[in-house]
C-alpha positions in Angstrom: 23.6 -91.0 40.8 22.3 -88.8 38.0 23.5 -85.6 36.4 23.0 -83.6 33.3 24.0 -84.7 29.8 26.8 -82.5 28.7 25.4 -81.8 25.2 21.6 -81.9 25.1 20.2 -83.4 21.9 16.5 -82.9 21.2 15.6 -85.4 18.5 13.9 -88.5 19.7 13.1 -92.0 18.2 10.2 -94.3 18.5 11.2 -97.9 18.0 7.7 -99.2 17.1 7.4 -100.4 20.7 3.9 -98.8 20.8 4.9 -95.7 22.8 6.5 -92.4 22.6 9.8 -91.6 24.3 9.5 -90.0 27.7 12.9 -88.9 29.0 16.5 -88.3 28.1 16.6 -90.5 25.0 18.1 -89.4 21.8 19.2 -90.5 18.4 20.2 -88.9 15.2 17.1 -89.7 13.1 13.5 -90.4 13.7 11.8 -93.2 12.0 8.6 -91.2 11.8 10.1 -88.7 9.3 11.9 -88.9 6.0 11.5 -92.7 5.7 12.1 -94.0 2.2 9.1 -95.2 0.2 8.2 -98.9 0.4 10.8 -101.2 -1.3 13.2 -98.3 -1.8 16.7 -98.7 -0.4 19.1 -96.0 0.6 22.7 -96.0 -0.3 23.9 -99.1 1.6 27.6 -98.8 1.1 29.4 -99.9 4.1 32.7 -98.8 5.7 34.6 -102.0 6.2 38.0 -103.0 7.3 40.2 -105.7 5.8 38.2 -108.4 7.4 35.1 -107.3 5.6 33.3 -106.1 8.8 32.7 -102.5 9.9 33.8 -102.2 13.5 32.3 -98.8 14.1 29.1 -99.3 12.0 28.1 -96.6 9.5 25.4 -94.0 9.0 24.0 -95.5 5.8 20.6 -97.1 6.4 18.9 -99.8 4.4 15.1 -100.1 4.3 12.7 -102.7 2.9 9.0 -101.8 2.7 9.7 -98.8 4.8 11.3 -100.7 7.7 15.0 -100.7 8.5 17.2 -103.8 8.0 19.4 -104.6 10.9 22.9 -105.2 9.6 25.3 -104.0 12.3 25.6 -102.6 15.8 24.6 -99.1 14.9 21.4 -100.4 13.3 20.7 -102.3 16.5 21.2 -99.2 18.6 19.0 -97.0 16.3 16.2 -99.3 15.3 16.0 -102.5 17.4 16.7 -101.4 21.0 14.7 -98.5 22.4 16.6 -95.5 23.8 13.8 -94.7 26.2 14.8 -93.9 29.7 12.0 -93.1 32.2 14.4 -92.3 35.0 12.8 -95.0 37.2 14.7 -96.3 40.2 17.0 -99.3 39.8 18.7 -100.0 43.1 15.7 -100.6 45.3 14.8 -102.8 48.3 12.6 -104.9 45.9 15.3 -105.4 43.3 17.8 -106.5 45.9 15.4 -108.9 47.7 14.2 -110.5 44.4 17.7 -110.7 43.1 18.9 -112.3 46.4 16.0 -114.9 46.4 16.6 -116.0 42.8 20.4 -115.9 43.3 19.9 -118.4 46.0 17.6 -120.5 43.7 20.0 -120.5 40.7 23.2 -120.9 42.8 21.9 -123.8 45.0 20.3 -125.6 42.0 23.4 -125.2 39.9 25.7 -126.5 42.7 23.2 -129.3 43.5 23.3 -130.6 40.0 27.1 -130.7 39.9 26.5 -133.8 42.0 23.4 -135.1 40.2 23.1 -137.7 37.4 20.8 -135.3 35.4 22.2 -131.8 34.8 19.7 -129.0 35.0 20.6 -125.4 34.4 18.3 -122.5 35.1 18.4 -120.3 32.0 18.6 -116.5 32.2 15.3 -116.2 30.4 13.7 -118.5 32.9 15.1 -116.3 35.8 14.0 -113.2 34.0 10.4 -114.4 33.8 10.3 -115.5 37.4 11.6 -112.2 38.6 9.0 -110.4 36.5 6.2 -112.5 37.9 7.2 -111.9 41.5 8.0 -108.3 40.9 4.5 -107.7 39.4 2.9 -109.5 42.3 4.9 -107.4 44.7 3.6 -104.2 43.0 0.0 -105.3 42.7 -0.7 -107.3 45.8 0.8 -104.9 48.4 -1.0 -101.8 49.8 -0.5 -98.4 48.1 1.4 -96.1 50.5 -0.5 -93.0 49.3 -3.6 -94.4 51.1 -1.8 -94.4 54.4 -2.2 -91.3 56.6 0.6 -92.0 59.0 3.7 -90.4 57.7 6.3 -92.9 59.0 4.3 -95.9 57.8 3.9 -94.3 54.4 7.6 -93.7 54.1 8.4 -97.3 55.3 6.0 -98.8 52.7 7.5 -96.7 50.0 11.0 -97.9 50.9 9.7 -101.4 50.7 8.3 -100.6 47.3 4.8 -101.6 48.3 2.2 -100.6 45.7 4.9 -99.1 43.5 5.1 -100.1 39.8 7.8 -102.7 39.0 10.0 -100.9 36.5 12.4 -102.1 33.9 15.5 -101.1 35.7 14.5 -102.9 38.9 13.9 -105.9 36.7 17.3 -105.7 35.1 19.1 -105.3 38.4 17.3 -108.3 40.0 17.9 -110.5 37.0 21.5 -109.4 36.8 22.0 -110.4 40.5 20.2 -113.7 39.9 22.2 -114.5 36.8 25.6 -113.6 38.3 25.3 -115.9 41.3 27.4 -118.6 39.7 30.4 -116.4 38.8 32.4 -118.1 41.6 31.4 -121.7 40.9 34.8 -122.7 39.4 36.6 -122.2 42.8 34.0 -124.1 44.7 34.3 -127.0 42.3 38.1 -127.2 43.0 37.4 -127.4 46.7 35.0 -130.3 46.1 37.6 -132.1 44.0 40.2 -131.6 46.8 37.8 -133.2 49.4 36.9 -136.1 47.2 40.1 -137.1 45.3 42.9 -135.8 47.5 41.3 -136.4 50.9 42.1 -132.9 52.1 39.9 -130.0 53.2 41.1 -126.4 52.9 40.8 -124.2 56.0 38.0 -121.7 56.4 40.3 -118.8 55.8 41.6 -120.3 52.6 38.1 -121.0 51.4 37.0 -117.4 52.0 40.1 -115.7 50.6 40.4 -118.0 47.5 36.7 -117.7 46.7 36.9 -113.9 47.0 40.0 -113.8 44.8 38.8 -116.2 42.1 35.3 -114.7 42.0 36.4 -111.1 41.5 39.8 -111.1 39.9 38.5 -110.6 36.3 36.2 -107.6 37.0 39.1 -105.1 36.7 39.7 -105.9 33.1 36.1 -105.2 32.0 36.1 -102.0 34.0 39.4 -100.8 32.6 38.5 -101.7 29.0 34.9 -100.7 29.0 35.5 -97.8 26.6 36.6 -100.4 24.1 34.6 -103.5 24.8 31.2 -102.0 26.0 30.6 -98.5 24.8 31.0 -98.7 20.9 27.9 -99.5 19.0 29.4 -102.6 17.3 30.0 -104.3 20.6 26.5 -105.6 20.6 26.9 -108.9 22.6 24.3 -110.4 20.2 23.4 -113.4 22.3 21.9 -111.2 25.0 19.6 -109.2 22.6 16.6 -111.6 23.3 16.9 -110.6 27.0 17.1 -106.9 26.3 14.1 -107.0 23.9 12.2 -109.0 26.4 12.9 -106.5 29.2 11.6 -103.7 27.0 8.5 -105.5 25.8 7.5 -106.5 29.3 7.7 -102.9 30.6 7.2 -100.3 27.9 3.6 -99.2 27.4 2.0 -102.5 28.1 -1.4 -101.7 26.7 0.1 -100.8 23.3 2.2 -104.0 23.5 -0.6 -106.2 24.6 -0.7 -107.9 21.2 3.0 -108.6 21.2 3.0 -109.9 24.8 0.1 -112.2 23.9 2.2 -113.6 21.2 5.0 -114.1 23.7 2.6 -116.0 26.0 1.3 -118.2 23.1 4.8 -119.0 22.0 5.9 -119.9 25.6 2.8 -122.1 26.0 3.3 -123.9 22.7 7.0 -124.4 23.4 6.3 -125.8 26.8 3.6 -128.1 25.4 5.8 -129.4 22.6 8.8 -130.0 24.9 7.0 -133.0 26.5 7.3 -134.9 23.2 11.0 -134.8 22.3 12.1 -134.8 25.9 9.9 -137.6 27.2 7.2 -139.1 25.0 8.7 -139.2 21.5 12.5 -138.8 21.8 12.8 -139.8 18.1 11.8 -136.2 17.3 15.0 -135.0 18.9 17.0 -136.5 16.0 15.1 -137.3 12.8 17.4 -138.9 10.2 16.2 -140.4 6.9 19.5 -142.2 6.5 19.2 -143.8 10.0 15.7 -145.0 9.3 16.8 -146.4 5.9 19.6 -148.4 7.6 17.4 -150.1 10.3 17.5 -153.5 8.5 21.0 -153.1 7.0 24.0 -155.3 8.1 25.6 -154.3 11.4 28.8 -153.0 9.6 26.7 -150.7 7.5 24.7 -149.6 10.5 27.9 -148.8 12.3 29.1 -146.6 9.5 25.7 -144.8 9.3 25.7 -144.3 13.0 29.1 -142.5 12.9 28.1 -140.3 10.0 24.4 -139.7 10.4 23.7 -140.6 14.1 23.6 -137.8 16.6 20.5 -138.0 18.9 22.4 -139.8 21.6 25.5 -138.6 23.3 28.8 -139.5 21.5 26.8 -141.4 18.9 28.0 -139.7 15.7 28.4 -136.5 13.7 24.6 -136.1 12.9 25.0 -135.2 9.2 21.5 -134.3 7.9 20.1 -135.3 11.3 17.4 -132.7 12.2 16.4 -132.4 15.9 13.1 -130.7 16.9 14.0 -130.4 20.6 14.3 -126.7 21.3 16.3 -127.2 24.5 19.3 -128.0 22.3 18.6 -125.5 19.5 17.8 -122.5 21.6 17.3 -118.9 20.5 21.0 -118.3 20.2 20.7 -119.0 16.4 17.9 -116.4 16.2 20.2 -113.8 17.6 23.7 -114.5 16.4 24.6 -112.3 13.4 24.6 -113.9 10.0 28.3 -113.2 9.6 29.0 -115.4 12.6 26.8 -118.3 11.5 28.3 -118.4 8.0 31.7 -119.0 9.6 30.4 -121.9 11.6 28.9 -123.4 8.5 32.2 -123.2 6.7 33.7 -125.0 9.7 31.2 -127.8 9.6 32.1 -128.4 5.9 35.7 -129.1 7.2 34.7 -130.9 10.3 32.8 -133.8 8.7 35.5 -135.2 6.4 38.3 -134.6 9.0 36.5 -136.6 11.7 36.0 -139.5 9.4 39.5 -139.2 8.0 41.0 -139.4 11.5 38.9 -142.4 12.4 39.3 -144.5 9.2 43.0 -143.4 8.9 43.5 -144.7 12.5 45.1 -141.5 13.6 46.4 -141.7 17.2 45.2 -145.4 17.3 41.6 -144.1 16.7 40.1 -147.5 16.1 41.3 -148.9 19.4 39.0 -146.5 21.2 35.4 -145.2 20.7 34.6 -142.9 17.8 33.6 -140.1 20.1 34.3 -139.9 23.9 36.1 -137.6 26.4 37.2 -140.4 28.7 40.8 -141.5 29.2 41.8 -144.9 28.0 44.5 -147.4 28.7 46.6 -148.7 25.9 44.5 -151.9 25.8 41.3 -149.9 25.2 39.9 -150.1 28.8 39.0 -147.1 30.8 42.0 -145.5 32.4 42.1 -145.2 36.3 43.6 -141.9 37.3 44.2 -143.0 40.9 46.6 -145.7 39.7 49.4 -143.1 38.9 49.0 -140.8 42.0 50.7 -140.8 45.4 49.0 -140.1 48.7 49.3 -136.3 48.1 47.7 -136.4 44.7 50.9 -135.8 42.9 51.9 -138.0 39.9 54.1 -140.9 41.0 56.3 -141.5 37.9 57.2 -145.1 39.0 53.5 -145.9 39.0 53.1 -144.1 35.7 55.8 -146.1 34.1 54.2 -149.3 35.2 50.7 -148.3 34.1 51.5 -146.4 31.0 50.3 -143.1 29.6 46.6 -142.5 29.1 45.2 -142.3 25.6 42.6 -140.0 24.1 40.1 -140.7 21.3 40.9 -139.1 17.9 37.8 -136.9 18.3 39.1 -135.5 21.6 42.5 -134.8 20.2 41.0 -133.0 17.2 38.9 -131.0 19.7 41.9 -130.0 21.7 43.8 -129.2 18.5 41.1 -126.9 17.1 40.7 -125.1 20.5 44.4 -124.1 20.4 44.2 -123.3 16.7 41.3 -120.9 17.5 43.2 -119.3 20.4 46.2 -118.6 18.3 44.0 -117.2 15.5 42.0 -115.1 17.9 45.1 -113.1 19.0 46.5 -112.3 15.6 43.0 -111.8 14.0 42.1 -109.1 16.5 45.5 -107.4 16.2 45.5 -107.5 12.4 41.9 -106.5 11.6 40.7 -104.5 14.6 43.7 -102.5 15.9 42.9 -99.3 14.0 39.2 -99.5 14.8 39.9 -100.2 18.5 42.0 -97.1 18.7 39.3 -95.0 17.1 36.7 -96.5 19.4 38.8 -96.0 22.5 39.5 -92.3 21.6 35.8 -91.8 20.8 34.7 -93.2 24.2 37.3 -91.2 26.1 36.2 -88.0 24.4 32.5 -88.9 24.9 31.9 -88.5 21.2 30.8 -92.1 20.2 27.8 -91.9 17.8 25.9 -94.7 19.6 22.6 -93.2 21.0 22.7 -95.6 24.0 26.1 -94.5 24.9 25.0 -90.8 24.7 22.0 -91.6 26.8 24.2 -93.0 29.6 26.4 -89.8 29.9 24.0 -88.3 32.4 24.9 -91.1 34.9 28.1 -91.0 37.0 30.8 -93.3 35.8 32.5 -95.9 38.0 35.9 -94.4 38.8 38.9 -96.5 37.6 40.2 -96.4 41.1 37.2 -98.5 42.3 38.2 -101.3 39.9 41.8 -101.0 40.9 41.0 -101.2 44.6 38.8 -104.3 44.0 41.5 -106.0 42.0 44.1 -105.1 44.7 42.0 -106.8 47.3 41.4 -109.9 45.2 45.1 -110.1 44.3 46.3 -109.8 47.8 43.8 -112.5 48.9 45.2 -114.8 46.2 48.8 -114.1 47.3 47.9 -115.1 50.9 46.2 -118.3 49.8 49.0 -119.4 47.5 51.7 -118.4 50.0 50.2 -120.7 52.6 50.7 -123.6 50.3 47.3 -125.3 50.6 46.7 -125.0 46.9 50.1 -126.5 45.9 50.2 -123.6 43.5 53.2 -121.3 44.2 52.9 -117.5 44.3 54.8 -117.1 41.0 52.4 -119.6 39.3 49.4 -117.7 40.6 50.8 -114.5 39.1 51.4 -116.2 35.8 47.8 -117.5 35.8 46.5 -113.9 36.2 48.8 -112.5 33.6 47.8 -115.2 31.1 44.1 -114.5 31.7 44.7 -110.7 31.4 46.4 -111.1 28.0 43.7 -113.3 26.6 40.6 -111.6 28.1 40.5 -108.4 25.9 40.6 -110.6 22.7 37.8 -112.8 24.0 35.7 -109.7 24.9 36.1 -108.1 21.5 35.2 -111.2 19.6 32.3 -111.9 21.9 31.0 -108.4 21.6 31.2 -108.4 17.8 30.0 -111.9 17.1 27.8 -112.9 20.1 30.0 -115.9 20.8 33.6 -116.4 21.8 36.5 -118.8 21.5 37.0 -121.2 24.3 40.3 -120.3 26.0 40.4 -122.6 29.0 42.4 -125.1 27.1 45.3 -122.7 27.0 45.1 -122.2 30.8 45.3 -126.0 31.4 48.1 -126.4 28.9 50.3 -123.6 30.4 49.5 -124.9 33.9 50.7 -128.4 32.9 53.9 -126.9 31.4 54.9 -124.8 34.4 53.7 -127.2 37.1 54.3 -130.7 35.8 53.0 -133.6 37.9 50.8 -131.4 40.0 47.1 -131.8 39.0 45.8 -129.8 42.0 48.0 -126.9 41.1 46.7 -127.3 37.5 43.1 -127.0 38.8 43.8 -123.8 40.7 45.9 -122.3 38.0 43.2 -122.9 35.3 40.5 -121.7 37.7 42.2 -118.3 38.3 43.3 -117.8 34.7 40.1 -118.8 33.1 38.0 -116.9 35.6 39.8 -113.7 34.7 38.6 -114.2 31.1 35.1 -115.4 32.0 34.4 -112.7 34.5 35.6 -110.0 32.1 33.3 -111.3 29.4 30.4 -111.7 31.9 30.7 -108.2 33.3 31.2 -106.6 29.9 28.1 -108.4 28.7 26.0 -107.1 31.6 27.4 -103.6 31.3 26.1 -103.6 27.8 22.7 -104.7 29.0 22.9 -101.9 31.5 23.8 -99.5 28.7 20.8 -100.6 26.6 18.4 -100.4 29.5 19.9 -97.2 31.1 20.8 -98.7 34.5 23.4 -96.4 36.1 27.0 -97.6 35.9 27.6 -97.7 39.7 24.5 -99.8 40.3 25.8 -102.3 37.8 29.2 -102.4 39.6 27.9 -103.0 43.1 25.2 -105.5 42.2 27.7 -107.7 40.2 30.0 -107.8 43.2 27.2 -108.6 45.6 25.7 -111.3 43.5 29.0 -113.0 42.8 30.0 -113.2 46.5 26.5 -114.2 47.6 26.4 -117.0 45.0 29.9 -118.3 45.8 29.0 -118.5 49.5 25.8 -120.5 48.8 27.7 -122.8 46.4 30.3 -123.5 49.1 27.7 -124.3 51.8 25.8 -126.7 49.5 29.1 -128.3 48.3 30.3 -129.0 51.9 27.0 -130.6 52.9 26.7 -132.9 49.9 30.4 -134.0 49.8 30.3 -134.7 53.6 27.1 -136.8 53.4 27.5 -138.5 50.0 31.3 -139.0 49.8 31.2 -142.8 49.1 28.7 -142.6 46.2 30.4 -139.5 44.7 33.7 -141.5 44.5 32.1 -144.5 42.9 32.4 -144.9 39.1 28.7 -145.4 38.6 26.9 -143.3 41.2 23.2 -143.9 41.5 19.9 -142.4 40.4 20.2 -139.6 42.9 23.9 -138.7 43.2 26.9 -138.8 40.8 30.4 -137.5 40.9 30.9 -137.7 37.1 31.3 -134.0 36.6 34.1 -133.6 39.2 35.7 -136.9 38.0 35.9 -135.5 34.5 37.5 -132.2 35.7 40.0 -134.2 37.8 40.9 -136.4 34.8 41.6 -133.3 32.7 43.9 -132.0 35.4 45.7 -135.4 35.5 46.2 -135.3 31.7 47.7 -131.8 31.6 49.9 -132.6 34.5 51.5 -135.1 32.2 51.8 -132.5 29.4 55.6 -132.8 29.0 55.3 -136.5 28.2 52.0 -136.4 26.2 52.3 -133.1 24.3 56.0 -132.6 23.8 57.7 -133.2 20.5 58.3 -136.8 21.5 54.8 -137.3 22.8 51.9 -138.8 20.8 49.9 -135.5 20.9 52.6 -132.9 20.0 50.3 -131.4 17.4 48.0 -130.0 20.1 50.3 -127.3 21.5 51.8 -126.8 18.0 48.3 -125.7 16.9 48.8 -122.4 18.7 51.6 -121.4 16.3 49.6 -122.6 13.3 46.6 -120.6 14.5 48.7 -117.4 14.8 49.5 -117.7 11.1 45.9 -118.2 9.8 44.8 -114.6 10.0 48.0 -113.5 8.2 47.0 -115.8 5.4 43.5 -114.3 5.4 44.8 -110.8 5.3 47.2 -111.6 2.5 44.3 -113.1 0.4 42.2 -110.0 1.0 45.0 -107.8 -0.3 45.6 -110.0 -3.3 41.8 -110.4 -4.1 39.9 -107.4 -2.7 36.6 -108.9 -3.5 37.1 -111.4 -0.7 36.5 -108.5 1.7 32.8 -108.8 1.0 32.9 -112.2 2.8 33.0 -111.7 6.6 35.5 -114.5 7.1 36.6 -115.0 10.7 39.5 -117.5 11.0 39.2 -118.0 14.9 35.5 -118.9 14.5 36.2 -121.3 11.6 39.1 -122.9 13.5 37.0 -123.4 16.7 33.9 -124.9 15.1 35.9 -127.3 13.0 36.3 -129.3 16.2 33.8 -127.8 18.7 31.4 -130.8 18.5 33.8 -133.6 19.2 31.5 -135.2 21.8 27.9 -135.2 22.9 24.6 -134.7 21.0 24.9 -133.4 17.4 21.4 -133.7 16.1 20.8 -130.0 16.7 23.5 -128.8 14.2 21.4 -128.9 11.1 18.4 -127.6 12.9 20.5 -124.6 14.1 21.5 -124.0 10.5 17.9 -124.0 9.4 16.9 -121.6 12.2 19.8 -119.3 11.3 19.0 -119.2 7.6 15.3 -118.5 8.3 15.9 -115.8 10.9 19.1 -114.0 9.8 19.0 -114.5 6.1 15.4 -114.6 5.1 13.3 -112.9 7.8 15.7 -110.2 8.6 16.1 -109.2 4.9 12.6 -109.8 3.6 10.4 -108.9 6.5 12.4 -106.6 8.7 9.3 -105.3 10.6 8.4 -108.7 11.8 12.1 -109.5 12.5 12.5 -106.4 14.6 9.3 -106.8 16.6 9.2 -110.6 17.1 12.4 -112.4 16.3 14.0 -112.0 19.7 10.7 -112.0 21.6 9.5 -115.3 20.3 13.0 -116.8 20.7 13.0 -115.8 24.4 9.5 -117.3 24.8 10.5 -120.6 23.3 13.6 -120.8 25.5 11.5 -120.1 28.6 8.9 -122.7 27.7 11.3 -125.5 27.0 13.4 -124.7 30.1 10.4 -124.7 32.4 9.3 -128.1 31.2 12.8 -129.6 31.4 13.1 -128.3 34.9 9.8 -129.9 35.9 10.5 -133.2 34.1 13.9 -133.5 35.7 12.5 -133.3 39.1 9.2 -135.2 38.5 10.2 -138.1 36.3 13.9 -138.0 35.2 15.4 -139.0 38.5 16.6 -135.6 39.8 14.3 -135.9 42.8 15.3 -139.5 43.5 12.9 -141.7 41.6 12.8 -142.2 37.8 9.7 -142.8 35.8 10.7 -143.5 32.1 8.2 -143.5 29.4 7.3 -146.9 28.0 9.5 -148.2 25.2 7.9 -148.0 21.7 9.0 -147.0 18.2 9.2 -143.3 19.0 11.0 -144.1 22.2 13.4 -147.0 21.3 15.6 -148.7 23.9 18.7 -147.8 21.9 19.6 -144.6 20.1 16.6 -142.3 19.7 17.2 -141.8 16.0 17.3 -145.6 15.3 20.9 -145.4 14.1 23.6 -148.1 14.7 
């Protein structure tokens, strides 16, 4: 799988990871030579486009106290992520076994908690740490083959990786497999909904073919577009940097990095210890609000207003204005890694979000006051919860006579605003990318095709054989034919032409999502568009809506996921073909395990899963919510047409398409605005992204972002480069481990619940003492 680099480059770089480079790693400049004096800055002019962001990066470097400031993707490639490549093996017996074991763990637990009252997700950092522990144990606790005299035994032990060092590439491959095991979850959830709400079970052949198709249909796009969405330096996929930094710090010259790894351990331990308090003992610390405390003895009307504005520690309580949460499970290291330009756009969005939410409520938009302030449930016109089964026939198709008798369902004003902004962002995403990135995308594509991109990590990967485009095409052809067979048989109620439209829709949107995700570390949620189109082309067919949305959105999701992991592979020098095969293996393995667990649980717990309340062990609320969304969009022509009460939701797509043109025009009229990295899709999305759930983390995330990306990155770049992502990953791991343990031990996930006694820090009502 290896070969020679076409143009050998001799200059190397040491990224202050405590070691010298060993093999095949190159950049244009060494930090050990020609560094500017302390406090001296080089020319920091930046080549930017009309958005105010440089897509390709630039060669101008900025230093503070002799250390580089990370400003863009090229800086990440040169100064933050090591280009070291030891040429160690990646596709080994040990990496496959560990990846398989932890794929089983993550897939089974994820599927299990689809049916649980307490949701638990195994974070990628948690999996990464588990893989490392077991990989190290495998290396240290097994016999060294070199001590064995018998030749065939020695070769066997080497194949089994006994006594062999656990390298970074093995670690990446095993973690990739474990983290990719839930790529096919969406299809399995649809099968569960069919069994529960439509009293029908698909055949084994349909399950196998549909799972194969849904799970792999999106890979072809990432493969075909990798020259654009993976290889350029600016396609950083910022949210995965903590993982990459953790990989390198766990493996590169461990003695020299002992101090740093000790800090990692300390941060993980402190995070784990602290998590007990906001999660169990003192929930008040998950949402500290001075205004809520001040209103504790106020009249009920005042407390109600304060709850909507300042409350946020409990789900659907309020907007959480100036409510600071100290629970790291909600804050997460994402805001330590997202670039400052992205976070600024979200802050602008929040400034819009607060008055709009209050304006909709107090202006009684869409009969807002007849329903809760924040909720995702459906409601009848009298304010009671809407029963979806009351409008369906025996085949799960909308019965319009029943619908006329029952009446259309209603949404809360917060949910309508959330739907509106999602479509606004989707429209803005398309035109924004076309307006601001078309020229840069062409340059990047040509650079990658000619193998002349300046990114040192891209250059370092040229010695590995590429995955031929034909492999991606063959994989897509197999997935496509499988989908044709499934839809032609009719079990999905989705016609073949609808299936093809769903794939085309996903294929059109996926490149835009990948580009935005690569540049900003976060994307625009596009599943709303899939559901809306499905409702328009298949009215009255909620099951067809589910399958349509599953295929369409999976094309987008899988393209982003694969591109993200291909970037991790580029940073860590895992061969292209290894990344290709392990992604396919993990996805199919995880989907199979998901299906087995789903079948067992639905068969044995059907009655409790269909009940509205569930119990302390099992709950069907997640699948009930998905089915309710399918019902809603199956009524799209009556609810979202020009004569419907929510016609503004689809109209938002057209409005969103116009926003970037306005931005572009303002930049032309006022060139100084280019210095502001305004991103209209991001602003549009975040003006309504938090229309439900817990909101006490918002201001905490702002504080974390300002500290990390504004102050630490600019004032203390050495500490930022060495510890920002490492400590963030440790805090994620600590909090996730404790949440996982608490969920099983005392929060009811294992069957019995043991709540902490009620006291001032753990009130019986909202944790922040609001309303």
